N, C-alpha and C positions, 0 to 999 in steps of 0.2 A: 081195397077190400085183404087181399093177400102180402101187406106190409105186415096191414096189426096180427092177423091171422097166424104170420111167425115170430112174430116179437110173442106174443104170449105166448107159445110152444115155444122157443129160448129160452125164457127167464125159469119155465123149471128145466131146461135141458143144461145148460150153462152152471159148474161151480158160482163163478157169478156173472152179471151182465149189466152197464150199468148203462147210465140215460141218454138219452136224443142218441144210439149206436143203429149204425147204417150196415148192416147187410142186405146187396143187391143178391137177388135171388141169381141162382150160378155158383152161389159161395160151399163149397164141400169140406163139413167138418167131421170129423171122426174121434168122438175121444171127448166130448164135450165138459164130464165131470173134471177134467183137470185141465179149463182155460177161461179163463177170466178177460174179458175183456170189457175196461177200463169206457169216462163217461168222451159221448162227442168222434171218439174211433168211424173208424169206414173200410171196407172190409169189401173191395169193390168185385164182379163177377168174373169166375176162375177164381177166385184164390182157393188154395185148399187148406186149411190147416188141424195139420194132426197129432193126438199126441196117441203116442202105439203103444201106451203100457200105466199102469195110471202111478206111478213113479217119476211120470212125468210130463209134469206141470207149462205150460202157454203160458206170459200173462204178458195183456194186450196193455200200457199205460194211458192216459188221455191223449186228445186227441191226433194217436192214431193213423195214419193212411198205407192202408196195405191196394195197393194201384195192383188194376187186372193181368192176376196169372203168377199172382206170388204163391210163391209154396213150401209151407212151412212145418214141418215132421222135425218131432223130438222124439230121440229114440231111447234113450237112457238118461238122459240128466234133461232139468230146466232147461227155459229156451227162455225170453224175457226182455220187449222193447222200452222202450222208457216216453215218456210223454213226447208230444211235437213230435216226436220223428215220422215222417215221409218215403216207405220202399216203395221203391219207381216195381213198373213190369214185371214180371217175368222173371222176379230173383228168390234165391232159393236155399232158407235156412237149413240147417241140416243136420243132424250130432247126437252130441253131449251138450256140455251147458257151449248157452249163446247168449250174451249178453249184452243191450246193449241199447247207448244212453239215449240223455234226453236231449232231441231238437239233428239230429243228424239225419241227415241228408243220402241215403243210399239211393242211384243211380238205376237203371232197369240194366238184362239179364245179367248184375253181380250176383256169385255163387260164396256162399257163408258155411264151409262144413268143416262141422269141432270131430272130426271123424277121423281114421285112416286105418290103413292094413295094413298085416308082418304079412310082410310076403320070403321070407328069410326060409324057408326050407322051401326046397328047391322038388321035394318031392312029393309034396302035397300041395293043393289046389290054391290060389290063391284064397278066394270062396271059402277055407274048409282051415284059415289059420287066423288068432285074434286079431281081432281090432281096436285100438285105442282111442281111448278120447279125454284128450289136453283139456279143453274150453279155450273158447276165444274169447275178449272179453274188445266192445269196440266203447270206447270212454265219448262222452258228452260229447257237444256243439262241432263232430267228425261228417266232413262230405268224401263216398267212396264217387272216383265217376262210372259210367259204365264197362258194365262190364269187367270189375273187378273182379277176382279170388282172394278168397283170404284162406288157410289154414290151420289148423288142426293145432292150440300152443298156442300162438299170437291175438300182442295183445296191441292193439292203433287206441296211441296216448289221446287225450283232448282235446279238441279243434285240427283232430291234423285233415290235410287235405289229399286223399291218391288219387291218383290221374289214373283215366281212364287205359282201361285193358291191364293194368298192374298186375301183378299177380305177392303179393304180400306173403313173409315167406319166415322174416319174423320183426318180433315186436320194434314198433312207431313209437318214437318216443312224442312227448304234447308238444301240437303249434308245429310237427313236423307236415314239409309237402314232402310228395315220396311221391315218383314214377317208376316204369319199366316193367321187364323182366329178372330178374326175380323184383321187389322196388326195389329203390334206394332210394336216402333222401340226397334232396338238390337243393332244401334251403329251409331256413322257419319262418312262417308267422308271425313272433312277435315282433 
């Protein structure tokens, strides 16, 4: 009964809510008018999806799975997650523009932060200095292992694999396998 009642209420809250969307209890949603969730997608218990202003939209494609504890926060620009993508437990997406392609696998405890703080002026607190937002693109069919960190301004090419614990600080070409801190390409999938 609770699930049916929530589903009726959600229809009026979201910008768009597709058919057969599963939103478990315990999901936190802020700025629903800027959130679109497509057909057959699922949000597990403990997921947080927050659009913090009316110019920051969040698009969740068809058959997307957000596992327990995933935290998505759109601060200033759009976040888009492509169809058939799975985001593992306790992964964080935050900042400016983030675009994740179709058919991606992002393992648990990963961090995708599309923002950075300036710290050049030592006379000011860092939090008082400007932030930059270059954006992050993860093209389709990528696999990010457990604990991968992706920093602002990076593009990960189609079909790439990023090894567990890697820190991606620069662009990764399509079909690459990259590991380490910072991530370095060790081979190609082609």
